[in-house]
N, CA, C and O of each residue as an XYZ file, in Angstrom:
564
protein
N       0.850     -1.153      0.000
C       0.000      0.000      0.000
C       0.902      1.223      0.000
O       1.762      1.370      0.869
N       0.705      2.093     -0.970
C       1.532      3.275     -1.035
C       0.919      4.388     -0.191
O      -0.299      4.502     -0.061
N       1.789      5.190      0.368
C       1.343      6.322      1.171
C       1.003      7.479      0.240
O       1.692      7.706     -0.755
N      -0.041      8.198      0.559
C      -0.491      9.265     -0.317
C       0.193     10.574      0.047
O       0.286     10.943      1.218
N       0.669     11.266     -0.980
C       1.213     12.590     -0.760
C       0.050     13.531     -0.484
O      -1.106     13.195     -0.743
N       0.358     14.694      0.036
C      -0.733     15.578      0.386
C      -0.495     17.001     -0.072
O       0.637     17.447     -0.259
N      -1.569     17.671     -0.239
C      -1.554     19.086     -0.528
C      -2.164     19.793      0.667
O      -2.346     19.183      1.721
N      -2.477     21.053      0.520
C      -3.059     21.770      1.638
C      -4.110     22.740      1.146
O      -3.809     23.678      0.407
N      -5.338     22.512      1.557
C      -6.428     23.423      1.216
C      -6.192     24.773      1.892
O      -6.529     25.814      1.330
N      -5.612     24.760      3.102
C      -5.342     26.006      3.822
C      -4.329     26.868      3.073
O      -4.466     28.090      3.023
N      -3.306     26.226      2.487
C      -2.307     26.974      1.720
C      -2.947     27.533      0.452
O      -2.692     28.680      0.085
N      -3.767     26.743     -0.211
C      -4.440     27.222     -1.420
C      -5.327     28.433     -1.102
O      -5.325     29.421     -1.837
N      -6.077     28.346     -0.008
C      -6.953     29.443      0.402
C      -6.128     30.669      0.768
O      -6.478     31.792      0.403
N      -5.032     30.454      1.490
C      -4.173     31.572      1.893
C      -3.541     32.246      0.677
O      -3.383     33.466      0.662
N      -3.185     31.476     -0.327
C      -2.596     32.045     -1.546
C      -3.608     32.953     -2.256
O      -3.252     34.028     -2.738
N      -4.844     32.522     -2.314
C      -5.888     33.370     -2.911
C      -6.105     34.631     -2.076
O      -6.255     35.727     -2.616
N      -6.120     34.462     -0.751
C      -6.313     35.615      0.130
C      -5.150     36.590     -0.011
O      -5.358     37.803      0.016
N      -3.927     36.077     -0.161
C      -2.748     36.930     -0.325
C      -2.898     37.803     -1.565
O      -2.591     38.995     -1.528
N      -3.359     37.226     -2.644
C      -3.561     37.999     -3.875
C      -4.581     39.115     -3.651
O      -4.405     40.227     -4.148
N      -5.648     38.819     -2.903
C      -6.664     39.829     -2.616
C      -6.114     40.936     -1.723
O      -6.389     42.117     -1.935
N      -5.325     40.532     -0.713
C      -4.740     41.533      0.187
C      -3.752     42.428     -0.551
O      -3.675     43.629     -0.291
N      -2.995     41.834     -1.473
C      -2.036     42.624     -2.255
C      -2.745     43.638     -3.150
O      -2.170     44.660     -3.523
N      -4.005     43.341     -3.489
C      -4.747     44.297     -4.310
C      -5.062     45.569     -3.520
O      -5.277     46.628     -4.110
N      -5.089     45.468     -2.195
C      -5.274     46.645     -1.345
C      -3.977     47.453     -1.317
O      -3.960     48.656     -1.578
N      -2.877     46.736     -0.986
C      -1.571     47.393     -0.888
C      -0.510     46.305     -0.910
O      -0.590     45.357     -0.129
N       0.489     46.421     -1.792
C       1.563     45.429     -1.909
C       2.336     45.270     -0.602
O       2.852     44.189     -0.318
N       2.421     46.332      0.194
C       3.188     46.306      1.446
C       2.276     46.486      2.650
O       2.663     47.125      3.628
N       1.085     45.938      2.594
C       0.096     46.086      3.660
C       0.675     45.602      4.986
O       1.192     44.488      5.079
N       0.583     46.446      6.007
C       1.042     46.087      7.352
C      -0.016     46.569      8.319
O      -0.183     47.774      8.510
N      -0.734     45.640      8.932
C      -1.819     45.970      9.842
C      -1.349     46.037     11.299
O      -2.163     46.251     12.197
N      -0.066     45.859     11.539
C       0.487     45.873     12.893
C       0.319     44.530     13.576
O      -0.410     43.656     13.108
N       1.009     44.390     14.689
C       0.952     43.167     15.508
C       1.329     41.920     14.706
O       0.775     40.847     14.946
N       2.263     42.043     13.756
C       2.730     40.910     12.964
C       1.828     40.550     11.803
O       2.068     39.554     11.121
N       0.795     41.341     11.566
C      -0.133     41.093     10.460
C       0.314     41.893      9.247
O      -0.143     43.010      9.004
N       1.233     41.279      8.487
C       1.745     41.962      7.304
C       1.782     41.004      6.119
O       1.768     39.784      6.281
N       1.829     41.584      4.929
C       1.938     40.786      3.704
C       3.215     39.957      3.763
O       3.227     38.796      3.356
N       4.286     40.557      4.269
C       5.583     39.864      4.343
C       5.500     38.631      5.251
O       5.969     37.559      4.871
N       4.914     38.768      6.434
C       4.789     37.642      7.371
C       3.874     36.557      6.801
O       4.149     35.363      6.925
N       2.790     36.995      6.180
C       1.830     36.073      5.586
C       2.486     35.275      4.458
O       2.335     34.055      4.379
N       3.206     35.968      3.598
C       3.905     35.323      2.479
C       4.956     34.345      2.988
O       5.088     33.241      2.461
N       5.701     34.750      4.011
C       6.753     33.894      4.572
C       6.163     32.592      5.123
O       6.708     31.512      4.897
N       5.051     32.703      5.844
C       4.420     31.500      6.404
C       3.889     30.588      5.292
O       4.031     29.368      5.380
N       3.291     31.153      4.268
C       2.804     30.346      3.137
C       3.966     29.593      2.495
O       3.846     28.403      2.205
N       5.083     30.271      2.274
C       6.249     29.625      1.664
C       6.838     28.544      2.577
O       7.270     27.495      2.100
N       6.856     28.801      3.895
C       7.375     27.800      4.838
C       6.520     26.532      4.835
O       7.041     25.417      4.861
N       5.220     26.717      4.805
C       4.334     25.543      4.799
C       4.487     24.776      3.489
O       4.514     23.545      3.491
N       4.586     25.498      2.369
C       4.791     24.819      1.084
C       6.088     24.015      1.091
O       6.111     22.880      0.613
N       7.159     24.582      1.622
C       8.446     23.883      1.678
C       8.347     22.651      2.575
O       8.907     21.600      2.263
N       7.633     22.788      3.690
C       7.454     21.651      4.595
C       6.630     20.549      3.939
O       6.952     19.369      4.081
N       5.574     20.919      3.225
C       4.764     19.932      2.500
C       5.588     19.229      1.433
O       5.478     18.016      1.255
N       6.408     19.987      0.728
C       7.256     19.391     -0.299
C       8.233     18.392      0.318
O       8.440     17.304     -0.219
N       8.830     18.769      1.451
C       9.751     17.855      2.145
C       9.010     16.607      2.624
O       9.518     15.490      2.520
N       7.808     16.813      3.145
C       6.983     15.690      3.618
C       6.693     14.724      2.476
O       6.852     13.513      2.627
N       6.267     15.258      1.336
C       5.939     14.411      0.187
C       7.173     13.714     -0.371
O       7.084     12.585     -0.851
N       8.318     14.375     -0.311
C       9.570     13.737     -0.741
C       9.916     12.575      0.185
O      10.340     11.513     -0.271
N       9.731     12.784      1.492
C       9.978     11.692      2.447
C       9.060     10.506      2.184
O       9.493      9.355      2.244
N       7.792     10.785      1.892
C       6.856      9.698      1.592
C       7.293      8.931      0.347
O       7.207      7.704      0.305
N       7.751      9.643     -0.644
C       8.228      9.005     -1.871
C       9.435      8.130     -1.582
O       9.526      7.005     -2.073
N      10.364      8.651     -0.782
C      11.549      7.872     -0.420
C      11.170      6.665      0.438
O      11.758      5.592      0.304
N      10.196      6.845      1.310
C       9.730      5.742      2.152
C       9.110      4.639      1.304
O       9.344      3.458      1.559
N       8.326      5.010      0.305
C       7.716      4.023     -0.596
C       8.797      3.274     -1.373
O       8.715      2.059     -1.550
N       9.803      4.002     -1.831
C      10.912      3.366     -2.548
C      11.653      2.393     -1.626
O      12.031      1.297     -2.040
N      11.853      2.805     -0.384
C      12.526      1.946      0.586
C      11.708      0.689      0.878
O      12.258     -0.406      0.997
N      10.383      0.856      0.993
C       9.508     -0.288      1.250
C       9.589     -1.293      0.111
O       9.652     -2.499      0.347
N       9.589     -0.796     -1.128
C       9.678     -1.684     -2.286
C      11.032     -2.395     -2.317
O      11.110     -3.576     -2.653
N      12.092     -1.674     -1.967
C      13.425     -2.285     -1.939
C      13.481     -3.403     -0.907
O      14.015     -4.477     -1.184
N      12.938     -3.163      0.273
C      12.929     -4.192      1.323
C      12.124     -5.404      0.881
O      12.542     -6.538      1.114
N      10.977     -5.185      0.248
C      10.150     -6.293     -0.232
C      10.911     -7.139     -1.246
O      10.870     -8.368     -1.187
N      11.599     -6.490     -2.170
C      12.389     -7.218     -3.169
C      13.526     -7.994     -2.500
O      13.804     -9.137     -2.863
N      14.179     -7.364     -1.524
C      15.281     -8.036     -0.825
C      14.771     -9.250     -0.048
O      15.440    -10.282     -0.005
N      13.591     -9.134      0.564
C      13.006    -10.262      1.284
C      12.685    -11.410      0.336
O      12.896    -12.574      0.677
N      12.180    -11.094     -0.840
C      11.891    -12.139     -1.828
C      13.175    -12.842     -2.250
O      13.210    -14.066     -2.372
N      14.225    -12.064     -2.471
C      15.515    -12.637     -2.840
C      16.037    -13.535     -1.722
O      16.553    -14.621     -1.983
N      15.902    -13.079     -0.478
C      16.350    -13.870      0.666
C      15.556    -15.166      0.790
O      16.133    -16.219      1.061
N      14.244    -15.102      0.594
C      13.418    -16.313      0.663
C      13.831    -17.322     -0.401
O      13.917    -18.521     -0.136
N      14.089    -16.821     -1.614
C      14.523    -17.715     -2.689
C      15.874    -18.346     -2.367
O      16.077    -19.535     -2.610
N      16.793    -17.560     -1.823
C      18.114    -18.101     -1.464
C      17.990    -19.108     -0.331
O      18.681    -20.127     -0.332
N      17.115    -18.838      0.637
C      16.898    -19.793      1.734
C      16.419    -21.129      1.196
O      16.893    -22.184      1.620
N      15.478    -21.082      0.261
C      14.955    -22.303     -0.346
C      16.049    -23.034     -1.120
O      16.150    -24.260     -1.059
N      16.868    -22.274     -1.849
C      17.957    -22.883     -2.613
C      19.005    -23.503     -1.693
O      19.573    -24.549     -2.007
N      19.260    -22.846     -0.539
C      20.217    -23.399      0.421
C      19.706    -24.738      0.951
O      20.464    -25.705      1.036
N      18.431    -24.793      1.305
C      17.852    -26.037      1.816
C      17.879    -27.119      0.745
O      18.171    -28.278      1.041
N      17.580    -26.750     -0.491
C      17.636    -27.709     -1.594
C      19.064    -28.196     -1.808
O      19.286    -29.368     -2.112
N      20.031    -27.293     -1.649
C      21.438    -27.682     -1.781
C      21.849    -28.685     -0.720
O      22.562    -29.646     -1.012
N      21.405    -28.469      0.510
C      21.696    -29.428      1.583
C      21.044    -30.768      1.261
O      21.651    -31.818      1.473
N      19.817    -30.743      0.753
C      19.128    -31.984      0.391
C      19.870    -32.696     -0.730
O      19.949    -33.925     -0.732
N      20.414    -31.945     -1.680
C      21.140    -32.543     -2.794
C      22.428    -33.200     -2.320
O      22.769    -34.298     -2.761
N      23.143    -32.532     -1.423
C      24.435    -33.043     -0.950
C      24.255    -34.160      0.073
O      24.919    -35.193     -0.012
N      23.366    -33.957      1.033
C      23.248    -34.903      2.145
C      22.030    -35.815      2.068
O      22.001    -36.851      2.733
N      21.033    -35.459      1.280
C      19.811    -36.258      1.185
C      18.725    -35.714      2.089
O      19.004    -35.100      3.119
N      17.483    -35.945      1.693
C      16.340    -35.413      2.451
C      16.100    -36.150      3.771
O      15.415    -35.625      4.648
N      16.643    -37.334      3.925
C      16.457    -38.086      5.163
C      17.639    -37.938      6.106
O      17.705    -38.630      7.122
N      18.574    -37.050      5.791
C      19.791    -36.918      6.595
C      19.574    -36.022      7.811
O      18.628    -35.235      7.868
N      20.476    -36.163      8.781
C      20.470    -35.327      9.969
C      20.797    -33.877      9.582
O      20.256    -32.942     10.173
N      21.687    -33.689      8.584
C      22.067    -32.352      8.138
C      20.862    -31.600      7.557
O      20.702    -30.399      7.772
N      20.029    -32.325      6.823
C      18.833    -31.727      6.243
C      17.881    -31.281      7.350
O      17.304    -30.196      7.279
N      17.720    -32.117      8.366
C      16.868    -31.757      9.499
C      17.439    -30.568     10.253
O      16.697    -29.677     10.665
N      18.767    -30.548     10.437
C      19.419    -29.437     11.137
C      19.244    -28.123     10.395
O      19.166    -27.062     11.015
N      19.181    -28.189      9.077
C      19.066    -26.962      8.292
C      17.622    -26.484      8.146
O      17.361    -25.496      7.459
N      16.693    -27.175      8.783
C      15.302    -26.727      8.779
C      14.374    -27.545      7.913
O      13.176    -27.263      7.864
N      14.888    -28.550      7.227
C      14.034    -29.394      6.391
C      13.313    -30.416      7.245
O      13.780    -30.775      8.326
N      12.179    -30.882      6.761
C      11.454    -31.913      7.493
C      11.710    -33.255      6.817
O      11.804    -33.345      5.593
N      11.817    -34.266      7.619
C      12.136    -35.599      7.131
C      11.029    -36.134      6.243
O       9.846    -35.957      6.536
N      11.413    -36.785      5.163
C      10.416    -37.353      4.243
C       9.652    -38.489      4.909
O       8.479    -38.709      4.606
N      10.310    -39.213      5.817
C       9.649    -40.359      6.449
C       8.404    -39.900      7.196
O       7.348    -40.523      7.091
N       8.527    -38.818      7.948
C       7.372    -38.332      8.699
C       6.289    -37.820      7.761
O       5.108    -38.102      7.964
N       6.672    -37.086      6.761
C       5.660    -36.497      5.894
C       4.948    -37.559      5.067
O       3.756    -37.414      4.793
N       5.650    -38.640      4.654
C       4.980    -39.672      3.865
C       4.036    -40.481      4.737
O       2.987    -40.919      4.265
N       4.385    -40.687      5.994
C       3.490    -41.405      6.898
C       2.235    -40.579      7.127
O       1.123    -41.105      7.084
N       2.412    -39.280      7.371
C       1.257    -38.420      7.596
C       0.397    -38.334      6.342
O      -0.829    -38.331      6.444
N       1.000    -38.264      5.179
C       0.232    -38.202      3.938
C      -0.537    -39.493      3.709
O      -1.695    -39.465      3.291
N       0.115    -40.645      3.986
C      -0.565    -41.908      3.729
C      -1.734    -42.097      4.685
O      -2.732    -42.716      4.318
N      -1.630    -41.577      5.901
C      -2.741    -41.687      6.841
C      -3.896    -40.810      6.376
O      -5.055    -41.219      6.437
N      -3.578    -39.594      5.908
C      -4.650    -38.692      5.494
C      -5.255    -39.100      4.160
O      -6.354    -38.652      3.834
N      -4.576    -39.937      3.376
C      -5.092    -40.335      2.082
C      -5.959    -41.589      2.143
O      -6.541    -41.981      1.132
N      -6.052    -42.219      3.294
C      -6.873    -43.418      3.429
C      -8.336    -42.994      3.335
O      -8.785    -42.144      4.104
N      -9.086    -43.585      2.392
C     -10.491    -43.186      2.248
C     -11.312    -43.699      3.431
O     -11.035    -44.760      3.989
N     -12.308    -42.932      3.789
C     -13.167    -43.352      4.883
C     -14.141    -44.409      4.371
O     -14.497    -44.431      3.193
N     -14.562    -45.278      5.277
C     -15.473    -46.361      4.911
C     -16.891    -45.812      4.956
O     -17.297    -45.200      5.944
N     -17.647    -46.033      3.877
C     -19.020    -45.559      3.789
C     -19.930    -46.778      3.766
O     -19.725    -47.701      2.978
N     -20.930    -46.776      4.627
C     -21.881    -47.888      4.675
C     -22.874    -47.734      3.529
O     -23.451    -46.665      3.330
N     -23.063    -48.816      2.779
C     -23.995    -48.818      1.647
C     -25.193    -49.664      2.046
O     -25.020    -50.811      2.459
N     -26.404    -49.127      1.933
C     -27.579    -49.932      2.313
C     -27.741    -51.105      1.337
O     -27.481    -50.984      0.140
N     -28.175    -52.232      1.884
C     -28.302    -53.438      1.071
C     -29.640    -53.526      0.352
O     -29.745    -54.239     -0.646
N     -30.654    -52.832      0.820
C     -31.959    -52.895      0.160
C     -32.299    -51.543     -0.424
O     -31.890    -50.508      0.103
N     -33.037    -51.551     -1.501
C     -33.477    -50.330     -2.154
C     -34.791    -49.891     -1.518
O     -35.666    -50.729     -1.299
N     -34.956    -48.608     -1.216
C     -36.243    -48.146     -0.657
C     -37.308    -48.164     -1.746
O     -37.015    -47.959     -2.923
N     -38.547    -48.412     -1.335
C     -39.644    -48.426     -2.308
C     -40.047    -46.994     -2.618
O     -40.006    -46.118     -1.754
N     -40.434    -46.777     -3.856
C     -40.818    -45.439     -4.264
C     -42.299    -45.236     -4.001
O     -43.118    -46.119     -4.254
N     -42.624    -44.069     -3.494
C     -44.013    -43.699     -3.261
C     -44.261    -42.371     -3.920
O     -43.344    -41.563     -4.064
N     -45.477    -42.139     -4.317
C     -45.818    -40.865     -4.994
C     -46.220    -39.843     -3.960
O     -46.771    -40.184     -2.913
N     -45.951    -38.625     -4.249
C     -46.282    -37.516     -3.375
C     -47.318    -36.673     -4.102
O     -47.118    -36.333     -5.267
N     -48.415    -36.330     -3.447
C     -49.471    -35.577     -4.111
C     -49.221    -34.069     -4.093
O     -50.100    -33.310     -4.501
N     -48.083    -33.619     -3.647
C     -47.726    -32.214     -3.647
C     -48.118    -31.490     -2.383
O     -47.766    -30.322     -2.213
N     -48.838    -32.148     -1.486
C     -49.258    -31.503     -0.242
C     -48.487    -32.049      0.939
O     -48.867    -31.813      2.085
N     -47.453    -32.745      0.694
C     -46.636    -33.281      1.763
C     -47.091    -34.611      2.282
O     -46.405    -35.186      3.126
N     -48.220    -35.144      1.828
C     -48.667    -36.449      2.292
C     -48.454    -37.462      1.197
O     -48.457    -37.132      0.011
N     -48.273    -38.671      1.600
C     -48.026    -39.754      0.636
C     -49.354    -40.379      0.240
O     -50.260    -40.511      1.063
N     -49.460    -40.753     -0.996
C     -50.674    -41.440     -1.444
C     -50.268    -42.701     -2.208
O     -49.191    -42.757     -2.801
N     -51.088    -43.651     -2.189
C     -50.814    -44.891     -2.925
C     -51.272    -44.711     -4.368
O     -52.377    -44.229     -4.619
N     -50.461    -45.079     -5.269
C     -50.795    -44.929     -6.680
C     -51.072    -46.265     -7.297
O     -51.372    -46.345     -8.488
């Protein structure tokens, strides 16, 4: 699952408001830190922070994909290592068991037990057929 980058509705709204305020006066200063310069600076800071955030998300997604690929490679190598031990020492060897393989003797016994069909009782007589009149009661025909 990829992480979603984000934008900011507040920054978009502030950018529109900045344009409107500049139409009053390019250097509008209402005092108490309420100036076009302070407003513009904060808008730019938030945009830079959002850009950095989205870059981090992109790098995180790339890192996640790299780890996933590396894990797949490791799983394949693990399987090949176990197969190599089986090739050199055999599947019934102590070395194969030590390396994480399961003995064929146990698995074949378990498979043969689970493959035994269950016994089903078959009735020796055939039931007689009776007609049903559609109302749930039996009638003789």
